[in-house]
C-alpha positions, -999 to +999 in steps of 0.1 A: +204-493+169+207-478+201+208-497+234+184-483+267+207-491+293+186-497+331+199-482+364+221-502+381+197-520+410+163-515+395+142-541+387+141-551+350+110-542+331+088-569+314+077-562+287+041-561+278+032-588+258+008-574+228-015-599+215-005-610+179-022-585+149-047-598+132-050-587+094-075-569+083-106-583+062-090-564+030-058-579+033-068-615+041-091-612+009-057-601-008-037-625+006-065-656-001-067-641-038-030-640-045-027-678-031-056-686-052-039-669-081-010-691-075-024-723-072-041-715-107-015-704-127+003-730-115-017-762-121-027-747-155+008-741-165+016-707-181+001-677-172-020-663-210-008-636-228-018-602-228-041-595-258-021-569-277-044-535-280-055-536-322-049-495-319-012-499-302-009-530-330-017-506-355+002-474-347+034-494-337+032-503-376+023-475-388+053-455-368+078-485-381+065-478-417+066-440-418+098-445-401+111-463-427+098-441-456+115-415-441+150-427-435+148-439-470+150-405-479+178-396-458+150-379-431+154-384-396+119-394-382+106-373-356+108-396-321+108-376-292+147-374-282+159-384-317+189-359-327+181-347-361+207-346-388+229-312-396+208-290-418+180-309-417+148-289-424+119-296-403+097-286-430+110-311-453+111-335-424+071-326-425+064-326-460+080-364-469+058-372-437+026-355-444+024-345-483+026-313-499+006-291-522-035-293-521-050-319-498-063-347-527-088-359-499-118-335-485-148-343-464-174-318-453-191-331-420-230-321-412-209-298-383-196-276-417-161-283-407-140-299-437-115-326-429-082-328-459-053-350-461-029-358-491-022-391-505+012-384-510+038-385-480+048-410-457+022-411-437-005-416-469+020-445-480+016-461-449-020-459-446-026-477-481-003-503-468-021-511-443-061-505-446-056-508-486-076-484-494-063-448-482-098-425-494-123-455-479-103-456-448-103-414-445-139-410-456-150-438-431-124-426-403-136-394-406-173-400-405-170-430-375-146-402-355-169-373-360-204-393-349-203-378-315-199-343-326-230-348-352-254-360-326-245-327-304-252-305-339-278-323-355-298-325-319-299-362-325-297-392-301-260-411-307-276-444-317-296-425-339-266-407-356-251-441-354-280-459-373-276-433-401-243-439-405-244-477-407-226-482-439-197-460-428-193-480-395-194-512-416-164-500-438-145-486-408-147-520-391-135-540-426-111-518-429-097-514-398-096-553-391-077-554-426-051-527-413-046-554-378-037-582-400-014-561-420-001-541-391+008-579-372+025-590-408+043-554-405+059-552-373+068-592-378+088-585-409+100-552-407+102-529-441+137-523-454+151-491-447+183-491-466+201-463-480+181-436-499+179-439-535+205-418-557 
């Protein structure tokens, strides 16, 4: 901190008094809200826990199941930053994760696109565990995930397309609820990783 010296014989300067700064209306409102929140949480005890996003819960369980499946086969899961074991072939990891050979599941959309998936591989095994019906989940999720493109392609209103696919949407909701329950169990009780089978 630097000190400014007055010249000898000079009269000391009087500092002008500034009026105290008043907080802006937004700052005052923010302070009032913070005080109210502190008061409410103090009276109510602990703040309620944030509900986990179902998509994130299912995704985390899927990753846990697929990672355990790959590790049982002596493979390193393909996570960013994970070091591959020497000599591990990326194609071998992809085949173990996504399956091999011709895709067993296939669905042609009204847009003309064909969506395919395997029933073998770690991802398919995770879907069977979580959804209980991998082919049913495949069909329902492909239809539900493509309602917008179908509406665009057929020049129909999205509500009309959704009404036409009422059964698939209901199945998607049922299977997703099943997956959320299973995912919660998987995250509480991790699957065994163990050594790869001999």
